[in-house]
gemmi code that builds the backbone of each chain (N, CA, C; Angstrom):
import gemmi

chains = {
    "A": [
        ("MET", (-154.084, 16.937, 23.450), (-154.264, 17.356, 24.850), (-154.881, 18.762, 24.880)),
        ("ASP", (-156.039, 18.911, 25.542), (-156.606, 20.245, 25.709), (-156.848, 20.495, 27.203)),
        ("THR", (-157.284, 21.713, 27.524), (-157.397, 22.064, 28.950), (-158.484, 21.241, 29.645)),
        ("GLN", (-159.565, 20.933, 28.932), (-160.634, 20.145, 29.552), (-160.134, 18.755, 29.968)),
        ("SER", (-159.408, 18.111, 29.062), (-158.911, 16.771, 29.392), (-157.851, 16.856, 30.492)),
        ("LEU", (-157.114, 17.960, 30.541), (-156.118, 18.121, 31.611), (-156.791, 18.299, 32.969)),
        ("ILE", (-157.915, 19.039, 32.996), (-158.646, 19.217, 34.259), (-159.036, 17.855, 34.818)),
        ("LEU", (-159.573, 17.018, 33.930), (-160.011, 15.684, 34.360), (-158.816, 14.810, 34.750)),
        ("ALA", (-157.777, 14.856, 33.932), (-156.639, 13.957, 34.150), (-155.851, 14.323, 35.413)),
        ("LEU", (-155.608, 15.614, 35.607), (-154.744, 16.033, 36.722), (-155.462, 15.963, 38.071)),
        ("GLY", (-156.799, 16.102, 38.019), (-157.562, 16.138, 39.269), (-157.352, 14.899, 40.126)),
        ("ASP", (-157.211, 13.756, 39.496), (-157.074, 12.496, 40.245), (-155.659, 11.938, 40.189)),
        ("ALA", (-154.737, 12.663, 39.581), (-153.418, 12.075, 39.309), (-152.409, 12.362, 40.423)),
        ("THR", (-151.432, 11.481, 40.500), (-150.282, 11.691, 41.394), (-149.027, 11.457, 40.561)),
        ("HIS", (-148.040, 12.318, 40.737), (-146.781, 12.145, 40.021), (-145.643, 12.406, 40.996)),
        ("ALA", (-144.790, 11.417, 41.159), (-143.662, 11.518, 42.094), (-144.141, 11.965, 43.482)),
        ("GLY", (-145.292, 11.425, 43.872), (-145.823, 11.737, 45.197), (-146.489, 13.104, 45.290)),
        ("ARG", (-146.633, 13.789, 44.173), (-147.232, 15.131, 44.174), (-148.625, 15.068, 43.555)),
        ("THR", (-149.539, 15.893, 44.102), (-150.882, 15.981, 43.541), (-151.094, 17.380, 42.952)),
        ("PHE", (-152.203, 17.548, 42.247), (-152.428, 18.783, 41.492), (-153.808, 19.345, 41.813)),
        ("ASN", (-153.852, 20.610, 42.186), (-155.123, 21.291, 42.426), (-155.376, 22.199, 41.226)),
        ("VAL", (-156.330, 21.823, 40.394), (-156.535, 22.515, 39.117), (-157.759, 23.411, 39.194)),
        ("MET", (-157.599, 24.670, 38.841), (-158.721, 25.613, 38.800), (-158.732, 26.301, 37.446)),
        ("PRO", (-159.816, 26.120, 36.669), (-159.913, 26.907, 35.433), (-160.132, 28.374, 35.782)),
        ("VAL", (-159.494, 29.265, 35.049), (-159.667, 30.698, 35.297), (-160.656, 31.224, 34.274)),
        ("ALA", (-161.657, 31.983, 34.759), (-162.687, 32.514, 33.860), (-162.055, 33.427, 32.814)),
        ("GLY", (-162.533, 33.336, 31.591), (-161.996, 34.184, 30.524), (-162.350, 33.602, 29.173)),
        ("ASP", (-162.062, 34.360, 28.113), (-162.412, 33.904, 26.764), (-161.574, 32.699, 26.342)),
        ("ASP", (-160.276, 32.738, 26.699), (-159.397, 31.631, 26.334), (-159.157, 30.754, 27.552)),
        ("PRO", (-159.176, 29.430, 27.368), (-159.016, 28.552, 28.525), (-157.606, 28.601, 29.104)),
        ("VAL", (-157.542, 28.951, 30.375), (-156.274, 28.968, 31.114), (-156.528, 28.245, 32.432)),
        ("LEU", (-155.602, 27.385, 32.824), (-155.732, 26.680, 34.096), (-154.718, 27.236, 35.089)),
        ("GLN", (-155.148, 27.332, 36.340), (-154.210, 27.642, 37.421), (-154.017, 26.345, 38.197)),
        ("ILE", (-152.788, 25.884, 38.251), (-152.515, 24.566, 38.840), (-151.551, 24.715, 40.007)),
        ("ALA", (-152.004, 24.322, 41.198), (-151.125, 24.320, 42.367), (-150.603, 22.897, 42.557)),
        ("VAL", (-149.294, 22.755, 42.582), (-148.669, 21.447, 42.799), (-148.444, 21.288, 44.295)),
        ("SER", (-148.835, 20.137, 44.855), (-148.679, 19.957, 46.307), (-147.210, 20.116, 46.688)),
        ("GLY", (-146.982, 20.821, 47.789), (-145.610, 21.087, 48.226), (-145.026, 22.327, 47.578)),
        ("ALA", (-145.722, 22.885, 46.603), (-145.246, 24.115, 45.960), (-146.451, 25.011, 45.675)),
        ("ASP", (-147.348, 25.067, 46.657), (-148.610, 25.806, 46.453), (-148.383, 27.294, 46.221)),
        ("GLU", (-147.250, 27.820, 46.750), (-147.027, 29.273, 46.640), (-146.589, 29.701, 45.251)),
        ("THR", (-146.292, 28.731, 44.379), (-145.916, 29.100, 43.009), (-146.851, 28.392, 42.019)),
        ("PRO", (-148.113, 28.857, 41.936), (-149.053, 28.205, 41.020), (-148.610, 28.337, 39.567)),
        ("VAL", (-148.891, 27.304, 38.807), (-148.520, 27.278, 37.390), (-149.747, 27.653, 36.563)),
        ("TYR", (-149.570, 28.560, 35.618), (-150.632, 28.906, 34.675), (-150.356, 28.144, 33.381)),
        ("LEU", (-151.378, 27.466, 32.902), (-151.184, 26.601, 31.723), (-152.219, 26.944, 30.653)),
        ("THR", (-151.768, 27.047, 29.432), (-152.701, 27.203, 28.311), (-152.211, 26.340, 27.153)),
        ("VAL", (-153.142, 25.933, 26.314), (-152.807, 25.043, 25.197), (-153.128, 25.746, 23.884)),
        ("THR", (-152.157, 25.795, 22.977), (-152.406, 26.315, 21.632), (-152.171, 25.165, 20.642)),
        ("GLU", (-152.299, 25.497, 19.340), (-152.045, 24.460, 18.332), (-150.585, 24.038, 18.334)),
        ("SER", (-149.701, 24.968, 18.774), (-148.261, 24.706, 18.664), (-147.623, 24.190, 19.937)),
        ("GLN", (-148.209, 24.509, 21.091), (-147.524, 24.152, 22.330), (-148.481, 24.124, 23.528)),
        ("ILE", (-148.010, 23.471, 24.580), (-148.640, 23.605, 25.898), (-147.705, 24.513, 26.675)),
        ("LEU", (-148.192, 25.686, 27.002), (-147.347, 26.677, 27.676), (-147.658, 26.678, 29.172)),
        ("CYS", (-146.619, 26.484, 29.981), (-146.755, 26.478, 31.445), (-145.901, 27.610, 31.986)),
        ("LEU", (-146.450, 28.387, 32.906), (-145.770, 29.612, 33.286), (-146.018, 29.933, 34.761)),
        ("VAL", (-144.970, 30.336, 35.459), (-145.108, 30.770, 36.856), (-144.615, 32.213, 36.962)),
        ("TYR", (-145.410, 33.043, 37.612), (-145.016, 34.433, 37.829), (-144.085, 34.511, 39.035)),
        ("LEU", (-142.931, 35.162, 38.863), (-141.944, 35.247, 39.953), (-142.065, 36.560, 40.719)),
        ("PHE", (-141.815, 37.667, 40.029), (-141.915, 38.975, 40.685), (-142.083, 40.057, 39.615)),
        ("GLU", (-142.439, 41.252, 40.092), (-142.630, 42.368, 39.168), (-141.355, 43.201, 39.073)),
        ("GLU", (-141.251, 43.922, 37.986), (-140.095, 44.795, 37.769), (-139.929, 45.787, 38.931)),
        ("SER", (-141.064, 46.273, 39.449), (-141.013, 47.295, 40.509), (-140.444, 46.741, 41.819)),
        ("GLU", (-140.372, 45.413, 41.948), (-139.860, 44.810, 43.177), (-138.334, 44.690, 43.188)),
        ("ILE", (-137.709, 44.969, 42.048), (-136.260, 44.787, 41.939), (-135.538, 46.065, 42.371)),
        ("ARG", (-134.478, 45.899, 43.153), (-133.643, 47.059, 43.495), (-133.014, 47.572, 42.202)),
        ("ALA", (-133.172, 48.876, 41.948), (-132.737, 49.444, 40.662), (-131.257, 49.155, 40.408)),
        ("SER", (-130.430, 49.272, 41.442), (-128.991, 49.090, 41.254), (-128.630, 47.631, 40.951)),
        ("ALA", (-129.555, 46.719, 41.271), (-129.264, 45.286, 41.109), (-129.725, 44.742, 39.758)),
        ("LEU", (-130.392, 45.577, 38.957), (-131.025, 45.086, 37.724), (-130.035, 44.439, 36.737)),
        ("PRO", (-128.894, 45.092, 36.404), (-127.970, 44.454, 35.442), (-127.453, 43.110, 35.949)),
        ("GLU", (-127.107, 43.057, 37.224), (-126.580, 41.810, 37.800), (-127.659, 40.718, 37.802)),
        ("LEU", (-128.904, 41.122, 38.072), (-130.009, 40.162, 38.063), (-130.206, 39.581, 36.661)),
        ("HIS", (-130.187, 40.454, 35.655), (-130.367, 39.983, 34.278), (-129.252, 39.017, 33.873)),
        ("GLU", (-128.019, 39.363, 34.242), (-126.880, 38.496, 33.940), (-127.077, 37.126, 34.598)),
        ("SER", (-127.488, 37.172, 35.865), (-127.691, 35.940, 36.623), (-128.810, 35.092, 35.997)),
        ("MET", (-129.881, 35.770, 35.564), (-131.011, 35.053, 34.951), (-130.592, 34.351, 33.662)),
        ("LEU", (-129.813, 35.045, 32.840), (-129.374, 34.452, 31.574), (-128.505, 33.228, 31.824)),
        ("ARG", (-127.658, 33.319, 32.852), (-126.747, 32.199, 33.130), (-127.494, 31.009, 33.739)),
        ("ILE", (-128.447, 31.287, 34.619), (-129.180, 30.199, 35.279), (-130.117, 29.500, 34.298)),
        ("SER", (-130.626, 30.254, 33.333), (-131.667, 29.733, 32.443), (-131.205, 28.501, 31.660)),
        ("VAL", (-129.922, 28.435, 31.315), (-129.449, 27.318, 30.475), (-129.402, 25.993, 31.245)),
        ("PRO", (-128.748, 25.942, 32.399), (-128.696, 24.629, 33.086), (-129.992, 24.248, 33.800)),
        ("MET", (-130.908, 25.193, 33.987), (-132.131, 24.896, 34.737), (-132.957, 23.827, 33.990)),
        ("PRO", (-133.298, 22.723, 34.668), (-133.979, 21.648, 33.954), (-135.390, 22.038, 33.500)),
        ("LEU", (-135.662, 21.823, 32.221), (-137.004, 21.929, 31.608), (-137.623, 23.323, 31.628)),
        ("SER", (-136.963, 24.300, 32.192), (-137.571, 25.628, 32.316), (-136.614, 26.716, 31.816)),
        ("ALA", (-137.192, 27.855, 31.492), (-136.393, 29.010, 31.093), (-137.004, 30.262, 31.704)),
        ("LEU", (-136.214, 31.316, 31.750), (-136.689, 32.571, 32.346), (-137.090, 33.544, 31.258)),
        ("GLY", (-138.063, 34.374, 31.548), (-138.513, 35.356, 30.577), (-139.266, 36.490, 31.243)),
        ("LYS", (-139.863, 37.329, 30.411), (-140.584, 38.480, 30.932), (-141.890, 38.638, 30.164)),
        ("VAL", (-142.986, 38.829, 30.885), (-144.293, 39.086, 30.278), (-144.787, 40.399, 30.853)),
        ("GLU", (-144.932, 41.395, 29.972), (-145.240, 42.761, 30.419), (-144.235, 43.148, 31.511)),
        ("ASN", (-144.690, 43.487, 32.709), (-143.702, 43.893, 33.727), (-143.429, 42.782, 34.746)),
        ("HIS", (-143.799, 41.555, 34.394), (-143.576, 40.415, 35.291), (-142.432, 39.535, 34.792)),
        ("TYR", (-141.549, 39.163, 35.699), (-140.542, 38.153, 35.382), (-141.175, 36.780, 35.630)),
        ("VAL", (-140.937, 35.879, 34.700), (-141.606, 34.568, 34.767), (-140.597, 33.450, 34.521)),
        ("VAL", (-140.932, 32.273, 34.988), (-140.222, 31.059, 34.581), (-141.253, 30.204, 33.849)),
        ("TYR", (-140.838, 29.620, 32.742), (-141.818, 28.912, 31.931), (-141.208, 27.672, 31.300)),
        ("GLY", (-142.085, 26.814, 30.865), (-141.675, 25.660, 30.098), (-142.749, 25.391, 29.066)),
        ("SER", (-142.381, 24.865, 27.929), (-143.407, 24.547, 26.933), (-143.186, 23.133, 26.427)),
        ("LEU", (-144.293, 22.506, 26.092), (-144.256, 21.130, 25.605), (-145.022, 21.036, 24.294)),
        ("SER", (-144.782, 19.961, 23.604), (-145.559, 19.677, 22.395), (-147.014, 19.417, 22.792)),
        ("PRO", (-147.972, 19.857, 21.965), (-149.384, 19.573, 22.281), (-149.692, 18.086, 22.290)),
        ("THR", (-148.793, 17.277, 21.737), (-149.025, 15.825, 21.726), (-148.368, 15.138, 22.922)),
        ("SER", (-147.873, 15.938, 23.885), (-147.212, 15.350, 25.064), (-148.177, 14.480, 25.849)),
        ("SER", (-147.606, 13.514, 26.539), (-148.434, 12.623, 27.357), (-148.766, 13.311, 28.677)),
        ("GLN", (-149.723, 12.734, 29.374), (-150.109, 13.260, 30.688), (-148.926, 13.228, 31.657)),
        ("THR", (-148.143, 12.162, 31.577), (-146.974, 12.042, 32.460), (-145.964, 13.154, 32.185)),
        ("GLU", (-145.771, 13.455, 30.914), (-144.820, 14.526, 30.570), (-145.317, 15.875, 31.068)),
        ("VAL", (-146.615, 16.105, 30.969), (-147.172, 17.370, 31.471), (-146.996, 17.448, 32.985)),
        ("MET", (-147.248, 16.354, 33.680), (-147.113, 16.354, 35.141), (-145.653, 16.586, 35.546)),
        ("GLN", (-144.733, 15.967, 34.803), (-143.300, 16.156, 35.080), (-142.929, 17.635, 34.919)),
        ("GLU", (-143.459, 18.240, 33.872), (-143.197, 19.656, 33.623), (-143.742, 20.519, 34.767)),
        ("LEU", (-144.965, 20.234, 35.181), (-145.609, 21.040, 36.222), (-144.837, 20.963, 37.537)),
        ("VAL", (-144.448, 19.751, 37.920), (-143.716, 19.561, 39.180), (-142.361, 20.268, 39.107)),
        ("THR", (-141.653, 20.059, 38.002), (-140.320, 20.661, 37.858), (-140.409, 22.180, 37.849)),
        ("LEU", (-141.389, 22.701, 37.130), (-141.535, 24.154, 36.999), (-141.866, 24.800, 38.347)),
        ("ALA", (-142.815, 24.204, 39.066), (-143.203, 24.781, 40.359), (-142.025, 24.746, 41.337)),
        ("ASP", (-141.268, 23.643, 41.329), (-140.090, 23.545, 42.206), (-139.004, 24.519, 41.772)),
        ("ASN", (-138.782, 24.621, 40.465), (-137.787, 25.580, 39.964), (-138.145, 26.999, 40.405)),
        ("ALA", (-139.435, 27.317, 40.361), (-139.873, 28.679, 40.723), (-139.524, 28.988, 42.179)),
        ("ILE", (-139.726, 28.018, 43.058), (-139.381, 28.233, 44.473), (-137.881, 28.455, 44.617)),
        ("ASP", (-137.085, 27.611, 43.940), (-135.622, 27.768, 44.003), (-135.201, 29.136, 43.471)),
        ("LEU", (-135.836, 29.569, 42.382), (-135.468, 30.851, 41.776), (-135.810, 32.019, 42.699)),
        ("LEU", (-136.962, 31.937, 43.349), (-137.356, 33.025, 44.261), (-136.340, 33.159, 45.396)),
        ("GLN", (-135.831, 32.024, 45.865), (-134.797, 32.069, 46.907), (-133.487, 32.605, 46.330)),
        ("THR", (-133.142, 32.170, 45.124), (-131.886, 32.590, 44.490), (-131.861, 34.101, 44.254)),
        ("PHE", (-133.000, 34.646, 43.840), (-133.039, 36.063, 43.455), (-133.472, 36.985, 44.601)),
        ("GLU", (-133.666, 36.417, 45.776), (-134.177, 37.191, 46.915), (-133.350, 38.453, 47.173)),
        ("ASP", (-132.030, 38.319, 47.055), (-131.145, 39.445, 47.384), (-131.246, 40.586, 46.368)),
        ("PHE", (-131.816, 40.315, 45.208), (-131.937, 41.361, 44.191), (-133.222, 42.178, 44.365)),
        ("LEU", (-134.078, 41.708, 45.276), (-135.395, 42.352, 45.405), (-135.431, 43.325, 46.574)),
        ("GLU", (-136.367, 44.263, 46.497), (-136.527, 45.263, 47.570), (-136.913, 44.566, 48.863)),
    ],
    "B": [
        ("MET", (-140.405, 38.832, 13.112), (-141.235, 38.087, 14.053), (-142.626, 37.820, 13.470)),
        ("SER", (-143.187, 38.833, 12.750), (-144.524, 38.646, 12.206), (-144.513, 37.643, 11.048)),
        ("ASP", (-143.296, 37.323, 10.528), (-143.200, 36.332, 9.460), (-143.515, 34.935, 9.964)),
        ("LYS", (-143.322, 34.720, 11.263), (-143.601, 33.405, 11.840), (-145.108, 33.244, 11.951)),
        ("LYS", (-145.688, 32.381, 11.108), (-147.149, 32.361, 10.995), (-147.863, 31.991, 12.293)),
        ("ASP", (-147.208, 31.186, 13.138), (-147.889, 30.719, 14.338), (-147.703, 31.648, 15.550)),
        ("TRP", (-146.733, 32.545, 15.475), (-146.411, 33.303, 16.678), (-147.501, 34.237, 17.163)),
        ("PRO", (-148.255, 34.908, 16.273), (-149.327, 35.778, 16.800), (-150.287, 35.005, 17.707)),
        ("LYS", (-150.547, 33.752, 17.372), (-151.435, 32.956, 18.224), (-150.807, 32.722, 19.595)),
        ("GLU", (-149.487, 32.548, 19.598), (-148.798, 32.329, 20.879), (-148.826, 33.600, 21.722)),
        ("VAL", (-148.714, 34.740, 21.051), (-148.785, 36.020, 21.771), (-150.176, 36.181, 22.383)),
        ("GLU", (-151.201, 35.789, 21.625), (-152.567, 35.845, 22.154), (-152.714, 34.937, 23.375)),
        ("ALA", (-152.103, 33.744, 23.283), (-152.172, 32.802, 24.409), (-151.505, 33.402, 25.646)),
        ("LEU", (-150.395, 34.078, 25.412), (-149.666, 34.709, 26.524), (-150.512, 35.809, 27.164)),
        ("LYS", (-151.235, 36.549, 26.325), (-152.132, 37.595, 26.856), (-153.241, 36.970, 27.704)),
        ("ALA", (-153.739, 35.818, 27.239), (-154.789, 35.136, 28.001), (-154.271, 34.702, 29.367)),
        ("VAL", (-153.024, 34.222, 29.395), (-152.423, 33.818, 30.671), (-152.261, 35.039, 31.578)),
        ("GLN", (-151.832, 36.146, 30.976), (-151.647, 37.377, 31.767), (-152.981, 37.834, 32.370)),
        ("LEU", (-154.050, 37.777, 31.561), (-155.374, 38.152, 32.068), (-155.799, 37.227, 33.204)),
        ("ALA", (-155.520, 35.933, 33.019), (-155.877, 34.953, 34.054), (-155.114, 35.236, 35.342)),
        ("PHE", (-153.829, 35.576, 35.210), (-153.011, 35.876, 36.390), (-153.549, 37.113, 37.110)),
        ("ASP", (-153.865, 38.167, 36.342), (-154.387, 39.399, 36.945), (-155.700, 39.118, 37.676)),
        ("LEU", (-156.566, 38.337, 37.035), (-157.857, 38.013, 37.642), (-157.650, 37.211, 38.925)),
        ("SER", (-156.773, 36.200, 38.866), (-156.498, 35.387, 40.056), (-155.949, 36.246, 41.177)),
        ("SER", (-155.059, 37.162, 40.834), (-154.462, 38.033, 41.852), (-155.536, 38.893, 42.512)),
        ("ASP", (-156.452, 39.429, 41.689), (-157.535, 40.259, 42.232), (-158.432, 39.433, 43.152)),
        ("ILE", (-158.742, 38.210, 42.715), (-159.610, 37.345, 43.528), (-158.927, 37.005, 44.846)),
        ("GLN", (-157.645, 36.655, 44.773), (-156.910, 36.320, 46.003), (-156.884, 37.502, 46.965)),
        ("ARG", (-156.639, 38.694, 46.420), (-156.597, 39.894, 47.275), (-157.955, 40.114, 47.931)),
        ("ALA", (-159.028, 39.952, 47.137), (-160.383, 40.161, 47.676), (-160.659, 39.184, 48.814)),
        ("PHE", (-160.224, 37.933, 48.639), (-160.481, 36.937, 49.686), (-159.632, 37.192, 50.925)),
        ("ARG", (-158.394, 37.655, 50.740), (-157.553, 37.966, 51.913), (-158.176, 39.100, 52.715)),
        ("VAL", (-158.674, 40.133, 52.010), (-159.280, 41.283, 52.688), (-160.575, 40.857, 53.373)),
        ("ALA", (-161.427, 40.119, 52.631), (-162.703, 39.675, 53.207), (-162.461, 38.798, 54.428)),
        ("ALA", (-161.460, 37.909, 54.362), (-161.146, 37.020, 55.480), (-160.699, 37.836, 56.695)),
        ("ALA", (-159.850, 38.820, 56.457), (-159.354, 39.639, 57.575), (-160.492, 40.396, 58.242)),
        ("MET", (-161.417, 40.911, 57.428), (-162.529, 41.691, 57.977), (-163.479, 40.814, 58.800)),
        ("GLN", (-163.490, 39.510, 58.509), (-164.408, 38.605, 59.216), (-163.678, 37.694, 60.204)),
        ("ASP", (-162.425, 38.016, 60.512), (-161.625, 37.217, 61.445), (-161.584, 35.749, 61.049)),
        ("LEU", (-161.439, 35.500, 59.757), (-161.335, 34.123, 59.265), (-159.981, 33.961, 58.590)),
        ("ASN", (-159.533, 32.713, 58.461), (-158.385, 32.534, 57.581), (-158.909, 32.425, 56.143)),
        ("THR", (-157.993, 32.541, 55.178), (-158.432, 32.684, 53.786), (-159.172, 31.445, 53.293)),
        ("SER", (-158.688, 30.248, 53.665), (-159.352, 29.041, 53.163), (-160.768, 28.924, 53.734)),
        ("ALA", (-160.972, 29.359, 54.997), (-162.326, 29.348, 55.572), (-163.215, 30.337, 54.817)),
        ("MET", (-162.638, 31.468, 54.426), (-163.399, 32.485, 53.693), (-163.863, 31.925, 52.343)),
        ("VAL", (-162.971, 31.192, 51.677), (-163.319, 30.588, 50.384), (-164.463, 29.596, 50.578)),
        ("ARG", (-164.372, 28.761, 51.623), (-165.428, 27.774, 51.887), (-166.746, 28.476, 52.212)),
        ("LYS", (-166.660, 29.568, 52.973), (-167.870, 30.308, 53.327), (-168.537, 30.866, 52.062)),
        ("ALA", (-167.718, 31.419, 51.152), (-168.256, 31.997, 49.915), (-168.960, 30.929, 49.068)),
        ("LEU", (-168.496, 29.692, 49.204), (-169.087, 28.600, 48.424), (-170.202, 27.879, 49.188)),
        ("ASN", (-170.584, 28.454, 50.359), (-171.617, 27.840, 51.209), (-171.231, 26.434, 51.647)),
        ("LEU", (-169.946, 26.190, 51.827), (-169.475, 24.899, 52.332), (-169.197, 25.049, 53.829)),
        ("PRO", (-169.244, 23.934, 54.574), (-168.923, 24.046, 55.999), (-167.484, 24.540, 56.206)),
        ("TYR", (-167.305, 25.382, 57.181), (-165.946, 25.884, 57.455), (-165.769, 26.000, 58.957)),
        ("ARG", (-164.527, 25.940, 59.367), (-164.209, 26.030, 60.781), (-163.759, 27.461, 61.085)),
        ("ARG", (-164.431, 28.067, 62.033), (-164.037, 29.436, 62.414), (-162.959, 29.340, 63.470)),
        ("LYS", (-161.742, 29.583, 63.056), (-160.635, 29.533, 64.014), (-160.610, 30.829, 64.804)),
        ("ARG", (-160.373, 30.688, 66.079), (-160.312, 31.868, 66.931), (-159.019, 32.625, 66.629)),
        ("ILE", (-159.155, 33.786, 66.048), (-157.972, 34.601, 65.764), (-157.887, 35.695, 66.814)),
        ("ARG", (-156.808, 35.691, 67.553), (-156.674, 36.708, 68.597), (-156.286, 38.040, 67.951)),
        ("PRO", (-157.113, 39.062, 68.167), (-156.832, 40.350, 67.545), (-155.709, 41.095, 68.287)),
        ("ARG", (-154.520, 40.566, 68.187), (-153.413, 41.129, 68.952), (-152.375, 41.687, 67.983)),
        ("ILE", (-151.981, 42.893, 68.219), (-150.967, 43.517, 67.371), (-149.644, 43.547, 68.139)),
        ("THR", (-148.637, 42.967, 67.550), (-147.328, 43.043, 68.192), (-146.331, 43.610, 67.196)),
        ("VAL", (-145.385, 44.346, 67.704), (-144.300, 44.815, 66.854), (-143.008, 44.684, 67.664)),
        ("THR", (-142.027, 44.075, 67.032), (-140.734, 43.940, 67.695), (-139.849, 45.098, 67.238)),
        ("LEU", (-139.463, 45.919, 68.195), (-138.648, 47.080, 67.853), (-137.178, 46.790, 68.175)),
        ("HIS", (-136.330, 47.002, 67.187), (-134.889, 46.791, 67.360), (-134.216, 48.124, 67.676)),
        ("GLU", (-132.955, 48.036, 68.042), (-132.186, 49.227, 68.419), (-132.324, 50.341, 67.362)),
        ("GLU", (-132.125, 49.955, 66.098), (-132.172, 50.973, 65.034), (-133.593, 51.511, 64.838)),
        ("ASP", (-134.598, 50.682, 65.157), (-135.980, 51.167, 65.063), (-136.222, 52.258, 66.112)),
        ("PHE", (-135.733, 52.001, 67.351), (-135.893, 53.012, 68.412), (-135.211, 54.320, 68.011)),
        ("GLU", (-134.039, 54.187, 67.406), (-133.306, 55.402, 66.992), (-134.090, 56.170, 65.933)),
        ("GLN", (-134.646, 55.425, 64.978), (-135.396, 56.073, 63.902), (-136.675, 56.723, 64.437)),
        ("LEU", (-137.359, 56.006, 65.332), (-138.601, 56.537, 65.902), (-138.314, 57.730, 66.806)),
        ("ALA", (-137.228, 57.645, 67.592), (-136.866, 58.753, 68.493), (-136.637, 60.020, 67.686)),
        ("ALA", (-135.962, 59.877, 66.554), (-135.695, 61.048, 65.715), (-137.010, 61.625, 65.192)),
        ("ARG", (-137.916, 60.742, 64.799), (-139.185, 61.215, 64.232), (-140.075, 61.852, 65.290)),
        ("TYR", (-140.062, 61.271, 66.510), (-140.892, 61.811, 67.589), (-140.177, 62.918, 68.363)),
        ("ASN", (-138.939, 63.168, 67.997), (-138.146, 64.181, 68.699), (-138.003, 63.828, 70.184)),
        ("LEU", (-137.682, 62.585, 70.456), (-137.500, 62.092, 71.827), (-136.088, 61.512, 71.949)),
        ("PRO", (-135.578, 61.409, 73.181), (-134.283, 60.741, 73.350), (-134.416, 59.257, 73.005)),
        ("ALA", (-133.426, 58.688, 72.328), (-133.509, 57.291, 71.873), (-133.588, 56.316, 73.038)),
        ("ASP", (-133.090, 56.714, 74.208), (-133.120, 55.773, 75.343), (-134.419, 55.864, 76.149)),
        ("ASP", (-135.312, 56.789, 75.792), (-136.588, 56.899, 76.506), (-137.601, 55.956, 75.835)),
        ("ARG", (-137.384, 54.663, 76.044), (-138.165, 53.676, 75.297), (-139.643, 53.665, 75.687)),
        ("ALA", (-139.912, 53.963, 76.956), (-141.315, 53.990, 77.389), (-142.082, 55.057, 76.618)),
        ("ALA", (-141.464, 56.245, 76.493), (-142.128, 57.341, 75.777), (-142.291, 56.995, 74.298)),
        ("ILE", (-141.271, 56.349, 73.743), (-141.343, 55.976, 72.323), (-142.468, 54.953, 72.112)),
        ("ARG", (-142.543, 53.959, 73.006), (-143.602, 52.945, 72.896), (-144.986, 53.581, 73.011)),
        ("GLN", (-145.089, 54.578, 73.920), (-146.359, 55.285, 74.084), (-146.771, 55.961, 72.774)),
        ("ARG", (-145.795, 56.619, 72.142), (-146.087, 57.311, 70.879), (-146.430, 56.303, 69.767)),
        ("VAL", (-145.754, 55.144, 69.787), (-146.049, 54.093, 68.797), (-147.499, 53.632, 68.964)),
        ("ALA", (-147.895, 53.395, 70.235), (-149.267, 52.949, 70.506), (-150.270, 53.986, 70.014)),
        ("GLU", (-149.963, 55.268, 70.272), (-150.867, 56.340, 69.820), (-150.967, 56.359, 68.294)),
        ("GLU", (-149.819, 56.206, 67.652), (-149.798, 56.281, 66.186), (-150.582, 55.111, 65.575)),
        ("LEU", (-150.418, 53.914, 66.162), (-151.166, 52.748, 65.662), (-152.668, 52.943, 65.860)),
        ("GLY", (-153.035, 53.530, 67.011), (-154.448, 53.812, 67.282), (-155.019, 54.797, 66.270)),
        ("GLN", (-154.225, 55.821, 65.957), (-154.670, 56.818, 64.965), (-154.857, 56.168, 63.595)),
        ("PHE", (-153.911, 55.270, 63.258), (-154.022, 54.580, 61.964), (-155.323, 53.779, 61.909)),
        ("ALA", (-155.592, 53.026, 62.994), (-156.793, 52.174, 63.021), (-158.056, 53.022, 62.924)),
        ("THR", (-158.097, 54.136, 63.674), (-159.275, 55.012, 63.650), (-159.508, 55.560, 62.244)),
        ("ALA", (-158.429, 56.027, 61.614), (-158.555, 56.597, 60.267), (-158.964, 55.519, 59.277)),
        ("PHE", (-158.384, 54.305, 59.434), (-158.684, 53.218, 58.500), (-160.141, 52.808, 58.602)),
        ("LEU", (-160.633, 52.642, 59.844), (-162.015, 52.192, 60.018), (-162.993, 53.261, 59.558)),
        ("ALA", (-162.693, 54.543, 59.808), (-163.557, 55.632, 59.348), (-163.631, 55.632, 57.831)),
        ("ASP", (-162.470, 55.377, 57.202), (-162.393, 55.346, 55.752), (-163.257, 54.211, 55.187)),
        ("GLN", (-163.211, 53.039, 55.859), (-163.988, 51.886, 55.424), (-165.490, 52.149, 55.543)),
        ("ASP", (-165.888, 52.967, 56.570), (-167.310, 53.218, 56.812), (-167.887, 54.275, 55.889)),
        ("THR", (-167.011, 55.043, 55.234), (-167.499, 56.118, 54.381), (-168.229, 55.540, 53.183)),
        ("PRO", (-169.508, 55.948, 52.950), (-170.237, 55.405, 51.805), (-169.502, 55.707, 50.505)),
        ("GLY", (-169.579, 54.755, 49.613), (-168.961, 54.947, 48.303), (-167.512, 54.549, 48.262)),
        ("LYS", (-166.924, 54.212, 49.417), (-165.514, 53.794, 49.421), (-165.409, 52.309, 49.123)),
    ],
}
model = gemmi.Model(1)
for chain_id, residues in chains.items():
    chain = gemmi.Chain(chain_id)
    for i, (resn, *xyz) in enumerate(residues, 1):
        res = gemmi.Residue()
        res.name, res.seqid = resn, gemmi.SeqId(i, " ")
        for name, pos in zip(("N", "CA", "C"), xyz):
            atom = gemmi.Atom()
            atom.name, atom.element = name, gemmi.Element(name[0])
            atom.pos, atom.b_iso = gemmi.Position(*pos), 0.0
            res.add_atom(atom)
        chain.add_residue(res)
    model.add_chain(chain)
structure = gemmi.Structure()
structure.add_model(model)
structure.setup_entities()
């Protein structure tokens, strides 16, 4: 599975009643920005390496967090990350992210399942963590 | 960490995603600003940039602000007015918004900005 075949496959696909708006992002390495219908506000960034298909949604920046709430937020993130289906929480530079990774040999259906779950999880997380933000 | 032979490639992939996110954010911001300046919604602005047909929705250039009790108190303190003199406070709010708009538009017209 590579990004080119995903562009073609996702463009016409439907999974659990959801469709996918795929936009390649200009750059040296292929990265796709994928908006899942019904969760357009949390676009998924996807890239494929030899080891994994990495799917990632940006949640918020460090500067958006109330300073006094930071320890409690981190504790909450660690606890939520385990039961959250197919996704985990992390940090990239100064951005908090939710991500999921799949085997590069995953099927199209598995990738679509990941994308839908991740985008929905991101919306739930933004609501869950709202009180920790400025 | 560097002992893991595949991880440097994953770090590179993560950097590529970060660059893509930054670029997308910049593009989105540019389109929101361009749309606002042309009284279009963002999706119409995107269609216009691509020379596709778009619908120009009539956007009423109306500014409203809902002021709550605590807002009046805060503004009264800043304007040095009694908190119950709401007409005077509203007048000062209107003046301040007008000043902001004048300064903003002058700034936009300055060459090189």
